[in-house]
N, C-alpha and C positions, 0 to 999 in steps of 0.2 A: 461456649465459654467455659473456663475452669472456675473453681470456687472464688478465687481472688477477683477474677474478672466479673463474676456475678455480683460480688459485693460492690464493686465500682459502679456497675450498672444500677444497682439499687440506690446508691448515693445520688446518681444522676437523676433518678426518678423522683427523689425528694424535692427537686426544684418545682415539681408540679403541685406540691403541697397537698392539703386535704381538700378534696372537692366532692361533696356529697352528691349522690345521684346514681341511678342504676343503668343508664343507657350505655355507658362505656363497658360496664361489667357484663351486661347482657350480650353485647356485640362480641366481646372477647371470649366469653364462654361458648357462644355459637361457633366461632372460628376454631375453637379447640374441640368441637364435637360434643359439647355439653357434658363434661365429665361429672358435673354435680348431680346428674340425673341417674347415675349408675349405682347408687346405694341409698339406703335409708338415712334420714338426717334428723338429728335432735338439735334444734336451734335455740341458743341461749343468749339473752340480753339482760341488762340491768346495770344500775349505777355501780354497785359494789357486789362482790360475791360471785360474779358470773364465771370468773376464772376457776375458783374453787369448785363450783358446781360442775363446770366442764370437766375438771379432773376427776371428780367423783363419778360422773356418768360414764366417762371413759373406763374407769376402774370397774364399774358395775358390768359394763359390756364384756370386758376382758375376763372378769371372774366368772361370767356366765358362759364362757367359751365362744363368744361372738368376736369376730375379727373387726376391731373398731379403729377408726381414724380419729384423731383429735387435733383441733386447730384453735389456738388461742394467741393473744397478743396483749401487750408487747412482749418481747423476749427480755431476759435478764442480761445475757452475755452474747449469745449467738442466735442468728436467724433460724438456725436448724432446730432450736428449742420449740419453735412455734407449732411444729407439726410432727405427728408420730402416727404409726400404725402398729397395732399389737404391742403397745408400750415401748417401742423402739423409735427414737427420733430419726428423722431422715438423715442420711449421710451427706457429706459435702459434695461428693461426686454426683449423686442423684439429684441433689438440690440444684446444682449448676446445670445439669442436663435438662431438667424440666423447665428451669427458668429460661434456658435458651429457646425452648419451644414457645414459651409465653412471649418472649421478646419478638420472635419472628411474627407471631400473630398480631402483636401490638404494632410493630412496624408496618405490617400490611394494612392495618386499620388506618393509621395516620396517612399512609400513601394514598388512601382512597377518600381522605377528607374528614375522617372521624377524629375526635379528640383523643389525645394520647392517654392511656390508662395511668393512674397514679401508682405510687409504690405499693400501697396497701392492696389495690386491685390486682396488681401483678402477683403479689404474695398469695392472695386468696385464690387466684386462678391456679397458681403453682400447687397449692394445697389440694385443690379439687382434683387436679391431674394426678397428684401423688396417691390420693386415696383410690382413684380408679385403677391406676397402674398396679397398686399393691392389693387390689381386689378386697377392699374393705367392705364389710357388710353394712356397717353403720358408721356414719361420721357425726361426731359431736363437735358442733361448730359454734364458737363464741363470736358475737358481733364485735366490731372494732369501735364504732362510735354511733350511739343512738340505736337505730334499728331500721326505721322506715326507709332511709336512703343509704344505709350501710351496704357496702359491696357484697357482704354475705347474704343479703336478703333476696338473692336470685334463687335460693334453694326452695324446694317444696318439701317441708318437713313433715314427719309423722307426729311430732310433739314439739311444743314450744314452751320455754321456761323464761319468765321475766322475774329475776331475783328480787329486785326492789327498785325504787325510783327516788333519787335525791338530787340536789342541785350540783351539777357538774356539766361541763361543756355546754353551758346555757347559750353561749354565743352562737353555737352551731345547731342547737336543737330547740329553737323556739323562744329562748330568752326567759322562760318561766318554768316553774315546776310542772304546770299543766302541759306546756309545750314539750318538755322532756318526756313526760308520760305518753304523749301522743306519738312521739318518735319511737319509744320502746314498744308501744302497742302496734306499731307498724309491722312487726314480724308475725303478728297473728294472721293465720290463713284460714280460709273457709273450711269449716268442719274439723279443724285440727285442734285437739285438746290443748289447753293453756294452763300452766301451773305458775302461781306467783306468790310472793311474800310482800307485794306492795300493799300500802294502806292509804287511807284518807282519800284525798282528791285523785291522786294517781290511780288508785284502785278503781274508783268510779269510772275513770276514763278507759282503763283496760277492760272493765266489765262491760261497758257500753259497746266497745269495739268487738269484744267476743260475742256478745248477743247479736250484733249486727251481722256477723259472719257465721252464726250458728256453731260457734266453737264452745265446747264444754269448758267451764272455768272451775279450777280448784284453787282455793284461797287459803294461805297459811293463817292459822288462828280460827278458821271457820270449818274448813273441810279436812284439815290435817294440822298437826302441831308436834313440836318436840320440846323437851326440857332437859337442860344439862343437869345431871344428877350429881356428878362428881368429876374431879380432875384426877387423872391417873396416867402413869407411864408416858408423860409428855403429851397426852391427848385428853380424851374425856369420854364419859359414858352418858348417853342420852336416852330418854324414853321417847317413844313415838306412838301416835295413834292417828287413824284417819277414818274417813267414811267407808273405806274399803276394808280395812282390817285394823286390829290393835295387836301390835307385837307384844307377846308376853314377857320377853326379856329385853333389857336395854341393849342398844347398839354401842359398840366400841368404835370410836372415831380416832384415827391417828393424828388428826390435826388439832392443834391447840387453838385457844381463842373462843370465848363464849358464843360469838356470832356464827361459828361453824356448826352449831346445833341447828340453826335455822337453815343453813345451806344443806346440811345432811338431810333435813326433813324434805327439802325440795327434791333431792336425789332419790330418796326412798319412795316418795309419792310418785315420781316419774317411773321408777321401776315397777311399782304396783300397777300403773296404767299400761305399761308395756307387756307385763307378764302374760295376760290372757292371749296376746298375739304371738308370743314367743315363749314356749315352755321351758327354754333354757334359763330364763331369768327366774331365780328362786330366792327365797329369803336367805338361805345359806350363802348364796353367791353375793347378795347385797352386803351381808355381814362381813364376808371376806374382803370385799372391795373397800368398805369404809375402814376396816381395821388396818389396811395396808396402804391406803391412798397417800400420796405425797404431793405437796404443792409448795415449792420453795418461796421464801420471802412473804409468807402470809402467817403472821404471828409465829414465825419459825424461831425456836429457841436453840441457840448454838452455844458452844463453849470454845473460847480462844485463850489458851494459856491459863486455864482456871477461871477466866472471866466469863460470866454469863452475858450473852448478847441476844436481844430480841430483834429480829430483822422483819420488817413489815412494810408492805407496799402502799400503805395508807397515803392517799394523795388528794383528798378532798375532805370537807367537814364531816360527812357521814363516816368516812373511813377512819378519821381521827377519833370520832366518838367510839367506834368499835374497838379501836386500839386502846383507848383510855379505859374502857370497861374491862378489856382483857388484862391490862397491866394492873388495874385495881383488884382484879379477882385473883390473879396468879402471884403478883408481887406487891401486896398492898402497903407494906411498911418500908420497903427498901428505898434508899435514895436513888434518884435517877439522873443519868447523864444521857442527853439526846444528841445524836448526830443527824442533822437535818439538812436536806436540800429540797427545795420546792420550786415549781415552775411559776413564772411571773403572772400567768393568767389564772391562777388559783386564788381563792379567798384566804390569803395568808393570815390575816388578823383573826378571822374566825377559827381557822384550823388550829392556831397556836393557843387561842383562848380555851378551846376545848381540851387540848392535849396537856398543857402545862400546869404544874402546881407551883405555888410560890417557893422559891429557893431551888428549883430544878436547875441543873446546869445544861447549857445548850452550846454545842459546837456546830457551826454552820459551814456549808460548802456549796459550791455551785455545781448542780447536776450536769451530766454530759448531754446537754440539749440546748439548741439555739433559743428555746423558750424559757430557759432557766432564769430564776431570780438571782440577783447577786447575793453573795454570802453576807455582805455588810447590811443589806436591806433586811434579810430575815433575822439577823442578829439584833438589829435595832428594834424590830417588832417584839422579839422575845424579851429583850431588856426592858422594854416598856411594860411588860407584864410581870416584872420582878424576877426574871431568870438571870443567872450568872452566865454571861455569853462570851464566846470567842469565835471570830470569823477566821476560818482557815484558808490557806491558799488553794488547796485542791483536795479531792476526796482522800488520797493516800495520807496527806498531812493531817487532814481532819480526823481520819480514823486513828492515827497514832496519838493525836492530842486527846481524843475522846477516851481511848483505852487507858491512857495515863491518868486522866481525871477520874475515871470510874474506879481504877485500882486504888488511887489515893483516898477516895471517899467510901470505899467498900460499897460501891453503887452498882445498880443494874445499868447496862448500856443498851440503848434503844436506837436503832437506825431506821429512819422512816422519812416520808415526805414525797417520794417519787420513785417509781420503778426504774427511772433513768439513773437514780443514785444507788438504790439498794442492790441492784444486780451486781454492780462493780464492787460494792462493799462486801457483799456475800462472797464473791470470788476471792477478795483479799483475805477475809477471815478464814476461809477454807485453806488458803495457801499457808497461813500462819499456824494452823492447828498441828 
């Protein structure tokens, strides 16, 4: 297949939907020669923040001179964004060639009576092959959904990170906060250290699973912590200390948003645990990594024709809470215009109740997803909370309307609600700059 044909094939695989379970993935990996066993793995799960921590850990490895692969999802614009080695995203030609191999293995599976792999399983297998072909030493792998039955959970990691646990994807992960925590805890492996920023009931569930498997557990707020000291240069400075060490100087983090201090703490703690086994990982390397790490659409502050725009992938109540805290910290007094697109299976009422202030303006659009909520529905919910609303026809029209309103009101423009929306919005903003 060429790249265009590979995109068509992935669209076809979408018809299989999301089907949790490891049997298909285990069979697919076996037929491909188990590429996931040819490098060390850092496995990362969590409701929010796992993408940022994945980027940070990849940056730590690269700054340490370790050839690392990175796998995350979903993408913003192109499938090739999901996987990289040595900081370089996979090329379209190699993507298509490796997916052709995955397709052949998948077709052989179904010919022998096995279930056909899903789209995410095919992409995950592609990433595993890519890392092996490019001779990655370490792969930093983000889960797609949950953990226990996620297709990435065929890996045998040397370290696991569970960022946090909040209500999201409850319909597929047990229906309750405890059920979601059990799914996240499903990535814990026997004897493999676990780092987490979970709290309350989810932490108790994670701790019980770690104890059951003899896995050392390191908990944010108990064994390590960080505090944002100040905002500067579009990022922030944070202090850090742990049971392993106390850094005398604060760390500079290139990512904005107060919540990134916690994510950085997870990455620093992970580096401290890895360092005794790999002398290339030093404090200087960690500092370089955090000072230069980049993660698009996570409290990303852009400028478009003099207009300040915050692009954030917040897509659940906990994400909206983190976004609201960031907005109140960085832009406390400025009027706000929101460009929102949300999926219909999300808790829209709660998300908007957390995010909006009385008098905020809201332009709504329908994200590019079959699971999208209608623009009129989201606008009606926002209007019921006292916002001035406008339902736009499509994302491009919505962006133009939101930019015009922000300019007229000397307001901050914030695009959020779904990664299915903000990826395209970010591309449009970049094209306009």
